N, C-alpha and C positions, 0 to 999 in steps of 0.2 A: 639979186632977182632973175636971172639967166634961170636960174637952176631953177625957182620956185614954175618955172615960167613949162619948163623941163616935164621936171616929175605929175604935173598936170597935166598935160602933154600924156602920158607915157596914164599916167592915171584914164584920165580916158576916154583911150586906146584901148587897156586893155578891160574897161569895162565895156566898152564893149564886140571887142570879141568874146569873154567870155560871159553876156550877153546870149550866145549864138549855143542851141546845139551842132559841135561839128556830126556827122552823122561817119565819113573816110572814113576807119578806121585805122587806116593810115593818117591821118590825114587829124586824123584826135590824140596824135598820140603823138605826130608833130608838138601838137597844141599841145601839150603837156610835159612836152621838152622844155617846151620854148618857157612854159610857168617853173620849172624845175632850176631853168639856170637864171631866172630872174633872182628866184628866190634863194639861188646858193650868190649870185653879186648883190643883194642885199644883205647879208649874214653876214657876205666880206666885208659889206660895209659898217656895220657894228661892228664886229669884231678886231676892225680898223684902230680906234681910238681915235676918230675925229679927220684923218688922214680920203682924200678924198678922191686917189689916188685920178689926181689928176683929168677928174669930170668923165674920165674916159669910164665911168665904172657907170656912169649915170647917164653919157652914151652906147653902150653899147642894151643896159634896160631898155631904153631907148626907141633903137631899132628893132631891139624884140621885140618891142612889141605890138608896134611896124610888121616881124612878122605875121606877128599872131593874128593882123588886121587882114594879113593879107589869104594865108591859111585862112581866116573861116569866108576872104570873098570865094577864095577857087569854091572850095566846096556849096556855100552858096549857085554861085557860078554848075557845082558837077551834077550836083543836086536840079535844077534849072535844068539841061540838055539831056540830062540823060534821057534813054525814051521806060516807057511804062509798059 
């Protein structure tokens, strides 16, 4: 059940992060890199035929998803505090 809860939280955060369009080009690249890392981890899980990396892969996905949320929040902050 714990894995399901972590996955659900991760998917929710990923949805929130993706729903916002990152404006700053460097942060946009960082968001893409985190997304790419998540895809690679999920691919490793799928190719590993049931061995779940001791929960570390799920934790990495969770942390990368949190990083994406912070990237989006940083971009929002930047946009709202820029001189116009």
